[in-house]
N, CA, C and O atoms as CSV, one atom per row, in Angstrom:
chain,resi,resn,atom,element,x,y,z
A,1,MET,N,N,15.172,6.595,-1.933
A,1,MET,CA,C,14.348,6.472,-3.106
A,1,MET,C,C,13.014,7.168,-2.823
A,1,MET,O,O,12.484,7.087,-1.715
A,2,ALA,N,N,12.474,7.857,-3.848
A,2,ALA,CA,C,11.219,8.582,-3.679
A,2,ALA,C,C,10.344,8.385,-4.906
A,2,ALA,O,O,10.792,8.549,-6.041
A,3,ASP,N,N,9.090,8.033,-4.659
A,3,ASP,CA,C,8.116,7.904,-5.740
A,3,ASP,C,C,7.523,9.269,-6.055
A,3,ASP,O,O,7.289,10.080,-5.159
A,4,ILE,N,N,7.284,9.511,-7.331
A,4,ILE,CA,C,6.612,10.726,-7.769
A,4,ILE,C,C,5.228,10.298,-8.254
A,4,ILE,O,O,5.101,9.533,-9.210
A,5,LEU,N,N,4.195,10.804,-7.580
A,5,LEU,CA,C,2.821,10.424,-7.883
A,5,LEU,C,C,2.075,11.572,-8.546
A,5,LEU,O,O,2.387,12.741,-8.323
A,6,ALA,N,N,1.095,11.229,-9.356
A,6,ALA,CA,C,0.257,12.243,-9.998
A,6,ALA,C,C,-0.555,12.979,-8.935
A,6,ALA,O,O,-1.218,12.339,-8.119
A,7,PRO,N,N,-0.516,14.314,-8.930
A,7,PRO,CA,C,-1.271,15.068,-7.933
A,7,PRO,C,C,-2.780,15.061,-8.186
A,7,PRO,O,O,-3.563,15.318,-7.272
A,8,MET,N,N,-3.190,14.769,-9.424
A,8,MET,CA,C,-4.608,14.720,-9.790
A,8,MET,C,C,-4.739,13.955,-11.096
A,8,MET,O,O,-3.735,13.628,-11.728
A,9,SER,N,N,-5.941,13.674,-11.497
A,9,SER,CA,C,-6.181,13.018,-12.784
A,9,SER,C,C,-5.929,14.011,-13.909
A,9,SER,O,O,-6.202,15.203,-13.769
A,10,GLY,N,N,-5.408,13.514,-15.023
A,10,GLY,CA,C,-5.147,14.371,-16.166
A,10,GLY,C,C,-4.363,13.619,-17.217
A,10,GLY,O,O,-4.389,12.389,-17.261
A,11,ASN,N,N,-3.661,14.358,-18.066
A,11,ASN,CA,C,-2.835,13.781,-19.122
A,11,ASN,C,C,-1.400,14.261,-18.972
A,11,ASN,O,O,-1.153,15.371,-18.501
A,12,ILE,N,N,-0.463,13.423,-19.374
A,12,ILE,CA,C,0.942,13.832,-19.388
A,12,ILE,C,C,1.124,14.703,-20.625
A,12,ILE,O,O,0.985,14.235,-21.755
A,13,TRP,N,N,1.434,15.958,-20.399
A,13,TRP,CA,C,1.542,16.906,-21.516
A,13,TRP,C,C,2.970,16.947,-22.058
A,13,TRP,O,O,3.171,16.871,-23.270
A,14,LYS,N,N,3.969,17.068,-21.169
A,14,LYS,CA,C,5.356,17.181,-21.621
A,14,LYS,C,C,6.284,16.574,-20.579
A,14,LYS,O,O,6.129,16.817,-19.382
A,15,ILE,N,N,7.246,15.788,-21.037
A,15,ILE,CA,C,8.253,15.198,-20.153
A,15,ILE,C,C,9.530,16.023,-20.293
A,15,ILE,O,O,10.009,16.263,-21.401
A,16,LEU,N,N,10.072,16.449,-19.159
A,16,LEU,CA,C,11.216,17.361,-19.151
A,16,LEU,C,C,12.528,16.699,-18.745
A,16,LEU,O,O,13.588,17.304,-18.907
A,17,ALA,N,N,12.489,15.478,-18.223
A,17,ALA,CA,C,13.703,14.769,-17.808
A,17,ALA,C,C,13.572,13.309,-18.225
A,17,ALA,O,O,12.469,12.763,-18.259
A,18,GLY,N,N,14.697,12.683,-18.540
A,18,GLY,CA,C,14.681,11.296,-18.966
A,18,GLY,C,C,15.289,10.367,-17.925
A,18,GLY,O,O,15.952,10.807,-16.987
A,19,GLU,N,N,15.050,9.086,-18.110
A,19,GLU,CA,C,15.613,8.097,-17.198
A,19,GLU,C,C,17.129,8.231,-17.163
A,19,GLU,O,O,17.781,8.367,-18.198
A,20,GLY,N,N,17.674,8.190,-15.957
A,20,GLY,CA,C,19.117,8.302,-15.773
A,20,GLY,C,C,19.613,9.725,-15.581
A,20,GLY,O,O,20.759,9.930,-15.182
A,21,ASP,N,N,18.771,10.707,-15.857
A,21,ASP,CA,C,19.181,12.112,-15.706
A,21,ASP,C,C,19.321,12.479,-14.234
A,21,ASP,O,O,18.521,12.044,-13.406
A,22,PRO,N,N,20.338,13.281,-13.905
A,22,PRO,CA,C,20.402,13.816,-12.542
A,22,PRO,C,C,19.316,14.876,-12.378
A,22,PRO,O,O,19.031,15.628,-13.310
A,23,VAL,N,N,18.716,14.934,-11.199
A,23,VAL,CA,C,17.675,15.925,-10.936
A,23,VAL,C,C,17.947,16.612,-9.601
A,23,VAL,O,O,18.507,16.014,-8.682
A,24,ALA,N,N,17.549,17.855,-9.514
A,24,ALA,CA,C,17.679,18.634,-8.282
A,24,ALA,C,C,16.342,18.599,-7.546
A,24,ALA,O,O,15.295,18.370,-8.150
A,25,GLU,N,N,16.391,18.827,-6.245
A,25,GLU,CA,C,15.152,18.921,-5.479
A,25,GLU,C,C,14.297,20.039,-6.052
A,25,GLU,O,O,14.804,21.129,-6.319
A,26,ASP,N,N,13.026,19.789,-6.244
A,26,ASP,CA,C,12.040,20.729,-6.789
A,26,ASP,C,C,12.208,21.015,-8.285
A,26,ASP,O,O,11.563,21.922,-8.809
A,27,GLN,N,N,13.066,20.256,-8.980
A,27,GLN,CA,C,13.194,20.402,-10.428
A,27,GLN,C,C,11.959,19.817,-11.097
A,27,GLN,O,O,11.477,18.757,-10.698
A,28,GLU,N,N,11.449,20.501,-12.112
A,28,GLU,CA,C,10.298,19.983,-12.849
A,28,GLU,C,C,10.714,18.754,-13.644
A,28,GLU,O,O,11.677,18.793,-14.410
A,29,ILE,N,N,9.977,17.663,-13.455
A,29,ILE,CA,C,10.235,16.408,-14.156
A,29,ILE,C,C,9.316,16.289,-15.371
A,29,ILE,O,O,9.729,15.842,-16.441
A,30,LEU,N,N,8.066,16.698,-15.180
A,30,LEU,CA,C,7.092,16.652,-16.275
A,30,LEU,C,C,5.983,17.657,-15.998
A,30,LEU,O,O,5.871,18.213,-14.905
A,31,ILE,N,N,5.175,17.867,-17.018
A,31,ILE,CA,C,4.028,18.765,-16.889
A,31,ILE,C,C,2.778,17.979,-17.261
A,31,ILE,O,O,2.704,17.349,-18.316
A,32,MET,N,N,1.806,18.035,-16.369
A,32,MET,CA,C,0.510,17.416,-16.626
A,32,MET,C,C,-0.463,18.483,-17.101
A,32,MET,O,O,-0.276,19.672,-16.846
A,33,GLU,N,N,-1.510,18.037,-17.798
A,33,GLU,CA,C,-2.600,18.928,-18.195
A,33,GLU,C,C,-3.859,18.366,-17.565
A,33,GLU,O,O,-4.189,17.192,-17.733
A,34,ALA,N,N,-4.554,19.223,-16.837
A,34,ALA,CA,C,-5.821,18.826,-16.222
A,34,ALA,C,C,-6.721,20.049,-16.163
A,34,ALA,O,O,-6.288,21.121,-15.741
A,35,MET,N,N,-7.954,19.895,-16.579
A,35,MET,CA,C,-8.930,20.990,-16.571
A,35,MET,C,C,-8.381,22.238,-17.271
A,35,MET,O,O,-8.585,23.363,-16.815
A,36,LYS,N,N,-7.678,22.011,-18.394
A,36,LYS,CA,C,-7.100,23.087,-19.210
A,36,LYS,C,C,-6.040,23.899,-18.471
A,36,LYS,O,O,-5.762,25.042,-18.835
A,37,MET,N,N,-5.442,23.299,-17.423
A,37,MET,CA,C,-4.353,23.950,-16.681
A,37,MET,C,C,-3.108,23.089,-16.806
A,37,MET,O,O,-3.201,21.867,-16.920
A,38,GLU,N,N,-1.936,23.729,-16.785
A,38,GLU,CA,C,-0.671,23.012,-16.754
A,38,GLU,C,C,-0.254,22.849,-15.301
A,38,GLU,O,O,-0.207,23.820,-14.547
A,39,ILE,N,N,0.048,21.614,-14.912
A,39,ILE,CA,C,0.450,21.329,-13.539
A,39,ILE,C,C,1.871,20.771,-13.556
A,39,ILE,O,O,2.076,19.647,-14.013
A,40,PRO,N,N,2.861,21.529,-13.067
A,40,PRO,CA,C,4.228,21.003,-13.021
A,40,PRO,C,C,4.347,19.938,-11.928
A,40,PRO,O,O,3.794,20.080,-10.838
A,41,VAL,N,N,5.075,18.876,-12.245
A,41,VAL,CA,C,5.346,17.803,-11.283
A,41,VAL,C,C,6.853,17.824,-11.039
A,41,VAL,O,O,7.641,17.724,-11.979
A,42,THR,N,N,7.246,17.956,-9.777
A,42,THR,CA,C,8.653,18.160,-9.441
A,42,THR,C,C,9.258,16.984,-8.687
A,42,THR,O,O,8.545,16.153,-8.126
A,43,ALA,N,N,10.588,16.932,-8.686
A,43,ALA,CA,C,11.328,15.912,-7.935
A,43,ALA,C,C,11.270,16.250,-6.444
A,43,ALA,O,O,11.515,17.397,-6.070
A,44,PRO,N,N,10.956,15.286,-5.595
A,44,PRO,CA,C,10.878,15.548,-4.159
A,44,PRO,C,C,12.240,15.628,-3.488
A,44,PRO,O,O,12.348,16.087,-2.350
A,45,GLN,N,N,13.287,15.180,-4.192
A,45,GLN,CA,C,14.633,15.192,-3.621
A,45,GLN,C,C,15.660,15.223,-4.744
A,45,GLN,O,O,15.345,14.957,-5.904
A,46,LYS,N,N,16.894,15.552,-4.374
A,46,LYS,CA,C,18.004,15.518,-5.317
A,46,LYS,C,C,18.367,14.057,-5.557
A,46,LYS,O,O,18.296,13.239,-4.641
A,47,GLY,N,N,18.758,13.729,-6.790
A,47,GLY,CA,C,19.163,12.367,-7.096
A,47,GLY,C,C,19.215,12.117,-8.588
A,47,GLY,O,O,19.585,12.989,-9.375
A,48,ARG,N,N,18.836,10.905,-8.958
A,48,ARG,CA,C,18.838,10.485,-10.358
A,48,ARG,C,C,17.450,9.941,-10.672
A,48,ARG,O,O,16.859,9.221,-9.867
A,49,LEU,N,N,16.936,10.289,-11.847
A,49,LEU,CA,C,15.629,9.781,-12.265
A,49,LEU,C,C,15.818,8.315,-12.650
A,49,LEU,O,O,16.256,8.003,-13.757
A,50,ALA,N,N,15.480,7.419,-11.718
A,50,ALA,CA,C,15.723,5.986,-11.897
A,50,ALA,C,C,14.784,5.366,-12.923
A,50,ALA,O,O,15.203,4.533,-13.726
A,51,SER,N,N,13.507,5.770,-12.899
A,51,SER,CA,C,12.572,5.238,-13.885
A,51,SER,C,C,11.447,6.225,-14.131
A,51,SER,O,O,11.023,6.966,-13.244
A,52,LEU,N,N,10.987,6.204,-15.353
A,52,LEU,CA,C,9.878,7.044,-15.781
A,52,LEU,C,C,8.784,6.084,-16.229
A,52,LEU,O,O,9.003,5.284,-17.139
A,53,LYS,N,N,7.628,6.149,-15.616
A,53,LYS,CA,C,6.564,5.164,-15.832
A,53,LYS,C,C,5.507,5.608,-16.842
A,53,LYS,O,O,4.576,4.853,-17.121
A,54,VAL,N,N,5.628,6.811,-17.392
A,54,VAL,CA,C,4.623,7.342,-18.321
A,54,VAL,C,C,5.315,7.921,-19.554
A,54,VAL,O,O,6.531,8.111,-19.576
A,55,LYS,N,N,4.513,8.194,-20.568
A,55,LYS,CA,C,5.019,8.885,-21.754
A,55,LYS,C,C,4.063,10.017,-22.106
A,55,LYS,O,O,2.930,10.048,-21.624
A,56,GLU,N,N,4.509,10.934,-22.934
A,56,GLU,CA,C,3.672,12.073,-23.300
A,56,GLU,C,C,2.362,11.587,-23.921
A,56,GLU,O,O,2.345,10.696,-24.770
A,57,GLY,N,N,1.267,12.202,-23.471
A,57,GLY,CA,C,-0.053,11.861,-23.971
A,57,GLY,C,C,-0.801,10.846,-23.128
A,57,GLY,O,O,-2.004,10.658,-23.306
A,58,ASP,N,N,-0.089,10.177,-22.196
A,58,ASP,CA,C,-0.758,9.174,-21.357
A,58,ASP,C,C,-1.783,9.823,-20.433
A,58,ASP,O,O,-1.496,10.848,-19.815
A,59,PRO,N,N,-2.983,9.232,-20.331
A,59,PRO,CA,C,-3.934,9.668,-19.305
A,59,PRO,C,C,-3.550,8.996,-17.984
A,59,PRO,O,O,-3.158,7.829,-17.979
A,60,VAL,N,N,-3.657,9.715,-16.873
A,60,VAL,CA,C,-3.344,9.141,-15.564
A,60,VAL,C,C,-4.408,9.549,-14.551
A,60,VAL,O,O,-5.044,10.595,-14.679
A,61,GLU,N,N,-4.582,8.715,-13.562
A,61,GLU,CA,C,-5.481,9.000,-12.446
A,61,GLU,C,C,-4.662,9.596,-11.299
A,61,GLU,O,O,-3.441,9.446,-11.268
A,62,ALA,N,N,-5.306,10.251,-10.386
A,62,ALA,CA,C,-4.630,10.780,-9.194
A,62,ALA,C,C,-3.928,9.645,-8.464
A,62,ALA,O,O,-4.456,8.537,-8.368
A,63,GLU,N,N,-2.745,9.925,-7.954
A,63,GLU,CA,C,-1.923,8.977,-7.186
A,63,GLU,C,C,-1.267,7.897,-8.036
A,63,GLU,O,O,-0.711,6.946,-7.486
A,64,THR,N,N,-1.318,8.017,-9.367
A,64,THR,CA,C,-0.616,7.072,-10.253
A,64,THR,C,C,0.885,7.315,-10.125
A,64,THR,O,O,1.327,8.463,-10.075
A,65,LEU,N,N,1.669,6.239,-10.072
A,65,LEU,CA,C,3.123,6.348,-10.031
A,65,LEU,C,C,3.617,6.861,-11.371
A,65,LEU,O,O,3.393,6.221,-12.399
A,66,LEU,N,N,4.290,8.015,-11.375
A,66,LEU,CA,C,4.793,8.622,-12.596
A,66,LEU,C,C,6.268,8.333,-12.817
A,66,LEU,O,O,6.699,8.069,-13.940
A,67,ALA,N,N,7.049,8.387,-11.723
A,67,ALA,CA,C,8.500,8.226,-11.825
A,67,ALA,C,C,9.071,7.898,-10.448
A,67,ALA,O,O,8.400,8.019,-9.424
A,68,VAL,N,N,10.351,7.473,-10.464
A,68,VAL,CA,C,11.059,7.172,-9.224
A,68,VAL,C,C,12.405,7.881,-9.269
A,68,VAL,O,O,13.121,7.816,-10.267
A,69,VAL,N,N,12.741,8.564,-8.166
A,69,VAL,CA,C,14.037,9.231,-8.015
A,69,VAL,C,C,14.830,8.482,-6.963
A,69,VAL,O,O,14.310,8.198,-5.883
A,70,GLU,N,N,16.094,8.154,-7.262
A,70,GLU,CA,C,16.954,7.537,-6.242
A,70,GLU,C,C,18.122,8.441,-5.943
A,70,GLU,O,O,18.965,8.106,-5.111
C-alpha cells in the first residue's frame, strides 16, 4: 500500500482516475494547480486506486493525503 501526498499547497484541478481503477506506476492520478502551474501527481506503484481523499476544486496543503494505492 502506498499513500499519495500533495507535493505542495494548491488546488485539485482535475482528477484523472477513480476509486477502484487499476493504475500503472508513474500514471497520472490527478493534476494540482499551484502558482498558476499544473502539477501532475502520479501513482508511486502499480496497483489499484483504493481511495481518493479529495475532489476537484479542493484546496490542499503540502503533504495532505490525496489518495491510496494498494
